[in-house]
C-alpha positions in Angstrom: 0.0 0.0 0.0 1.1 3.6 -0.7 1.3 5.8 2.3 0.3 9.4 2.8 1.1 11.2 6.1 -1.9 12.8 7.8 -0.6 16.3 7.2 -3.0 17.5 4.5 -0.5 16.9 1.8 -1.8 14.1 -0.5 1.5 13.4 -2.2 3.1 10.1 -1.3 6.0 10.6 1.2 8.2 8.6 3.4 6.4 7.6 6.6 8.3 6.9 9.8 7.7 4.4 12.6 5.0 5.7 15.0 3.6 8.1 12.5 0.0 8.1 11.5 -0.7 7.8 7.8 -3.4 7.2 5.3 -3.3 4.5 2.5 -4.4 5.3 -1.0 -7.5 3.2 -0.1 -8.3 5.7 2.6 -7.3 3.4 5.6 -5.9 5.3 8.5 -3.1 3.4 10.3 0.0 3.7 12.3 3.3 2.8 10.7 5.1 0.1 12.6 2.1 -0.6 14.8 2.7 1.7 17.8 2.8 5.5 18.5 5.7 6.8 20.5 5.2 5.8 24.1 7.1 5.2 27.4 9.1 2.3 25.8 11.0 4.9 23.8 12.9 5.9 27.0 13.8 2.3 28.0 16.9 0.8 26.3 17.5 -2.9 25.7 19.1 -4.7 28.7 22.4 -5.1 26.8 23.9 -4.6 23.4 22.9 -7.1 20.7 25.3 -10.1 20.9 27.3 -11.4 17.9 25.2 -14.5 17.4 22.3 -12.3 16.2 24.1 -11.0 13.1 22.3 -11.5 9.9 23.4 -11.0 6.3 22.2 -8.1 4.2 19.4 -9.1 1.7 20.5 -9.6 -1.9 21.3 -12.1 -4.6 19.4 -13.6 -7.5 16.9 -15.6 -5.4 16.1 -12.7 -3.1 15.5 -10.4 -6.1 13.3 -13.0 -7.8 11.0 -13.4 -4.8 10.8 -9.7 -4.2 9.8 -9.2 -7.9 7.0 -11.8 -7.7 5.7 -10.4 -4.4 5.6 -6.9 -6.0 4.0 -8.0 -9.3 1.1 -9.6 -7.5 0.7 -6.8 -4.9 1.2 -9.3 -2.1 2.3 -8.7 1.5 4.7 -11.0 3.3 5.3 -11.3 7.1 9.0 -11.4 6.2 8.9 -7.8 5.2 6.0 -6.4 7.3 7.3 -7.8 10.6 10.9 -7.1 9.7 12.0 -10.7 10.1 15.8 -11.1 10.5 15.7 -14.2 8.2 14.4 -12.5 5.1 17.8 -12.7 3.3 18.1 -16.4 3.9 14.4 -17.3 3.1 13.9 -15.1 0.1 17.4 -16.1 -1.1 16.3 -19.8 -1.3 13.0 -18.9 -2.9 10.6 -19.1 0.0 8.4 -16.5 1.6 5.6 -16.5 4.2 2.6 -14.7 2.4 0.4 -12.5 4.5 -3.2 -12.2 3.4 -6.0 -9.8 4.3 -3.9 -6.7 3.8 -1.1 -5.0 5.7 -3.1 -3.2 8.4 -3.9 -5.1 11.6 -6.7 -4.2 13.9 -4.6 -5.1 16.9 -1.5 -3.4 18.3 0.7 -6.0 20.0 3.7 -4.4 21.7 6.2 -6.7 20.1 5.0 -6.5 16.5 5.9 -4.1 13.7 2.9 -4.7 11.5 1.0 -1.5 10.8 -2.2 -1.0 12.8 -5.5 0.6 12.1 -9.1 -0.2 11.1 -9.5 -1.4 7.4 -13.3 -1.0 7.9 -14.1 -4.3 6.2 -11.9 -3.8 3.1 -10.8 -7.1 1.5 -9.2 -7.6 -1.9 -11.4 -10.1 -3.8 -8.6 -10.8 -6.2 -6.1 -11.7 -3.5 -6.7 -15.5 -3.5 -5.9 -15.7 -7.2 -2.8 -13.5 -6.8 -1.6 -15.6 -3.9 -2.1 -18.8 -5.9 -0.4 -17.4 -9.0 2.6 -16.3 -6.9 2.9 -19.8 -5.3 2.9 -21.4 -8.7 5.5 -19.0 -10.1 7.8 -19.6 -7.1 7.5 -23.3 -7.6 6.6 -23.8 -3.9 5.8 -27.3 -2.6 5.3 -26.0 1.0 3.4 -22.8 1.5 3.0 -20.8 4.7 0.1 -18.3 4.9 -0.4 -15.9 7.7 -2.5 -12.8 8.1 -3.1 -9.7 10.1 -5.9 -9.7 12.7 -9.1 -8.5 11.2 -11.5 -7.8 14.0 -13.4 -5.5 11.7 -14.8 -8.5 9.8 -17.6 -10.7 11.3 -15.6 -13.9 10.8 -12.2 -12.3 11.3 -11.4 -13.0 7.7 -11.7 -16.7 7.9 -13.7 -17.1 4.7 -11.1 -15.1 2.7 -8.3 -17.1 4.3 -9.9 -20.3 3.3 -10.5 -19.0 -0.2 -6.7 -18.3 -0.5 -5.9 -21.9 0.6 -8.4 -23.4 -1.9 -7.0 -21.2 -4.7 -3.5 -22.6 -4.0 -4.8 -26.2 -4.1 -6.6 -25.5 -7.3 -3.6 -24.1 -9.1 -0.8 -26.2 -7.4 -2.5 -29.4 -6.1 0.8 -30.8 -4.9 1.5 -27.9 -2.6 1.1 -28.4 1.1 -0.2 -25.4 3.1 0.5 -24.3 6.6 -1.6 -21.6 8.1 -0.3 -19.3 10.8 -3.6 -17.7 11.8 -4.9 -15.1 14.2 -7.3 -16.3 16.9 -10.4 -15.1 15.1 -11.6 -13.7 18.4 -12.1 -17.2 19.6 -14.8 -18.0 17.1 -14.4 -21.7 16.5 -16.6 -21.8 13.5 -14.2 -19.4 11.8 -11.3 -21.6 12.8 -13.1 -24.6 11.3 -13.5 -22.8 8.0 -9.7 -22.4 7.6 -9.0 -26.0 8.8 -11.6 -27.4 6.4 -9.9 -25.7 3.4 -7.1 -28.4 3.7 -4.0 -27.9 5.8 -1.0 -30.0 6.7 -0.2 -27.7 9.6 -2.3 -25.2 11.7 -0.3 -22.7 13.7 -1.2 -20.1 16.2 1.4 -18.5 18.5 1.1 -18.3 22.2 3.9 -15.6 21.9 4.8 -15.4 25.6 4.2 -16.8 29.0 0.8 -16.2 30.8 2.1 -13.6 33.2 3.5 -11.4 30.4 0.6 -11.8 28.0 -1.3 -8.6 28.8 2.0 -6.6 28.7 3.2 -8.1 25.4 0.1 -8.8 23.4 -2.9 -6.7 22.4 -5.8 -6.7 25.0 -7.9 -8.7 22.6 -5.4 -11.6 22.6 -5.8 -13.9 25.5 -3.5 -16.7 26.7 -6.4 -19.1 27.4 -8.1 -18.2 24.1 -5.1 -19.2 22.1 -4.9 -22.5 23.9 -8.6 -23.1 23.3 -8.2 -22.5 19.5 -5.2 -24.8 19.3 -7.1 -27.5 21.2 -10.1 -27.1 19.0 -8.0 -27.4 15.8 -6.5 -30.7 17.0 -10.0 -32.1 17.8 -11.5 -30.8 14.6 -8.9 -32.3 12.3 -6.8 -34.7 14.3 -4.5 -35.5 11.4 -3.5 -31.9 11.0 -0.3 -31.0 12.8 -0.7 -28.1 15.3 2.1 -25.7 16.0 2.7 -22.7 18.3 5.6 -20.4 19.2 7.1 -18.5 22.0 9.4 -15.4 22.0 12.0 -15.5 24.7 13.8 -12.5 26.2 10.8 -10.5 27.4 11.3 -11.2 31.1 10.0 -14.7 31.5 11.4 -17.2 33.9 12.5 -20.8 33.2 9.6 -22.0 35.3 7.1 -20.0 33.3 8.6 -21.3 30.0 8.1 -24.8 31.3 4.5 -24.1 32.3 3.7 -22.6 28.9 5.2 -25.8 27.2 3.0 -27.9 29.5 -0.1 -25.8 28.6 0.7 -26.2 24.9 1.1 -30.0 25.2 -2.2 -30.2 27.1 -3.8 -28.5 24.1 -2.5 -31.2 21.9 0.1 -29.0 20.2 2.6 -31.1 18.2 5.4 -28.6 17.3 6.7 -25.6 19.2 9.1 -22.9 18.0 11.3 -20.9 20.4 13.1 -17.8 19.3 14.7 -14.5 20.6 12.5 -11.5 20.8 14.1 -8.6 18.9 12.8 -5.1 19.2 11.6 -3.8 15.9 11.6 -0.1 16.8 12.0 2.2 19.9 8.2 2.2 20.3 8.2 -1.5 21.0 9.1 -3.4 24.2 12.7 -3.4 25.2 14.7 -6.7 25.3 15.0 -8.0 28.8 17.7 -10.5 28.0 19.4 -12.1 25.1 19.1 -15.9 25.3 22.3 -17.7 24.3 22.4 -20.5 21.7 23.3 -23.0 24.5 20.2 -21.9 26.5 18.1 -22.4 23.4 19.5 -25.9 23.1 18.4 -26.6 26.7 14.9 -25.3 26.1 14.6 -27.5 23.0 15.7 -30.5 25.0 13.1 -29.6 27.7 10.3 -29.4 25.1 11.2 -32.7 23.5 11.2 -34.3 27.0 7.7 -33.0 27.4 6.5 -34.8 24.4 6.5 -32.4 21.4 7.1 -34.0 18.1 9.6 -31.3 17.4 10.9 -28.2 19.0 12.7 -25.7 16.8 14.8 -23.4 18.9 17.5 -20.8 18.2 18.1 -17.1 18.5 16.8 -16.3 15.0 14.0 -18.9 14.9 10.6 -17.6 13.9 7.3 -19.4 13.5 7.6 -20.2 9.8 11.4 -20.5 9.7 12.3 -23.5 7.5 8.8 -24.7 8.2 9.0 -27.4 5.4 11.9 -29.0 7.3 10.3 -29.4 10.7 9.6 -33.2 10.2 13.3 -33.9 9.8 13.5 -33.5 13.6 16.9 -32.0 13.5 16.0 -28.5 14.6 15.5 -27.7 10.9 19.2 -28.1 10.3 20.3 -25.6 12.9 22.1 -28.3 15.0 24.5 -29.0 12.1 27.8 -27.1 12.0 27.4 -23.5 11.0 23.6 -24.0 10.9 23.8 -25.8 7.6 21.6 -28.9 7.0 23.2 -32.2 6.4 23.7 -33.3 2.8 20.4 -34.0 1.3 18.6 -32.3 4.2 
């Protein structure tokens, strides 16, 4: 979407984090999700450690994916949420496609997606554009995600399902993973997405119960996320269920263990554990940087608790190397230099 600052000047201009703007469709939103607030005055607990260095985006594969995304007017969580793995993922021809627009109705204090009220606006051509992009990228494993759309009666579930069906119609061999919002806890909406045909249904718990109200939007509830995940497993038992936690927000080891227990009780098969990174000064500060060795310990703990797989590491995100999760080798991160074994 093009952006116009709310200054009375209708010419497209650069819009900065925390600034209100208006899209060409007339949607009023906040760039980066949050207005300047008290977090601006709180620094991270310590400087970013060397194991969090990422390479600069570039190369033939990256350029190709970016071109396809732009040609089909698509959004990706890779770009919108400022994922640190964008260079690696786009470089090898994969992307997590974000449907239902780029403006989220919620304002979580960890997330850099733009926030506002789209007032029911949905692009009816998006399912076909998504399906065409998947075909052009030659994807065999597709991850779809979306913004929260509390402005829609079903939270956007019907549109989400239409995107999944369009992918299946154009690329029948493609497996689809959906990383969904909670649809305000409406289980009939969750069922619509599941019934469209998924190999994996994912919804992130994000953080431990004590920190939920501080970290997530007020509409996002710890218990509600668990209810949705449990319903998904009951509704289509063969579908893998998956959830993720960000670490480094002030949680304790005991709270992490409890969150893992709660996820297992909800029937979750796969969990991802990654480092919270502050996307802008408006967002929550980092309370600690978890070391790679600590991530290895948390992965071992999760596996002992019965998860089919636990993907853990500083730069792990929900959809990172999602197609490799069933290899059960921490998606290749446990190999030297983070490279998968030959043939992996």
